[in-house]
N, C-alpha and C positions, 0 to 999 in steps of 0.2 A: 384288614381292609379299610381303606381310607374313605370316609363319607365325604362326598364332594358337594351335596345339596339335598334339600327335601322338597317333596311336593306333597300336596294334599289332594286327595280324591274328592271331587265335588259330588253332589247329589245326583247328577247326571252320569256318574262313573267316568268322568273326564279327568285328565291330569294336564297340568302345565309343565313342560319340560324346561327346566332351568337353564339360563343362558350359558353357564359353564359347560353343561352337558351338550347342549346345542353345538357349542364351539369344539368340544372334544370329538364329537361324533362327525362334525362337518356336515350337519344337515340343515336344511332350510325349508321354508314353507312349501308343501307339496311333495316333499320327500317322504320316504317310508321308513318307519322303524320296525326292526324285526326283533321280536321277543322269543327267546328260547331257553331251554334248560341244558346245562352242561351235564357231563357224566356224574358229577358229584351233587346234582340237584340245585345248582346255583342258577339264578335267573340272569341271562345275558341279554343286554340290549345293544343292538348294533344298527348303525345307519345303513340303510339300503336304498340306493336310488334306482329309478327305472332305467334300464339299459338304453343307451343312446345308440344311433345307428352306427357310430364309430366302435362302441363297445361289441355290438353284434358282428360287425365286419371283422373285427380282431379275433373273436371267438371262432368264427367260421374259418378264417385263414389259419388259425392255430390247429384246428381240427384236421386239416389237410384236404386232399381232393376226395371227392365222392367216389367209392369204389362200387361198381356195378359188376354183376357176373359177366364174364366175357361169353360172347356168342349168343346172347339173349337179345332179340330184336323186339321192336314194339308189337310186331305181328305175333311173335312167340307169346309175349304176355297177353295179348288179346285173346288168342286162342286157348291159353291156359285158364284165363278167367271165364270164358265161355264154357269150357268143359266143367269147370267147377260149379257154375251156375246150373248147368244141366244136371249134374249129379245131385246138387242140393235140392233142387226143384223138381227132380224126376222127369226132366224133358230130354228128349233124344234128338 
């Protein structure tokens, strides 16, 4: 394993991320760093950005159309919910 840089933990338990690491992870102020352990117990740090609207749209498009059961209307759902509430709360 190659050592890229070192950081010192402050009294407030904070770290400064070295510039070389910031560049490798392509992270900037306000971005999120994700800390995880792999299967071998090694610490893995990765850059995680909040999802942009474009990212969310791409994920939704990739998931495909929403599939709803055929033949179920809003009225069917409302009556089913009402029946469940009556059973749960003992109302007829």
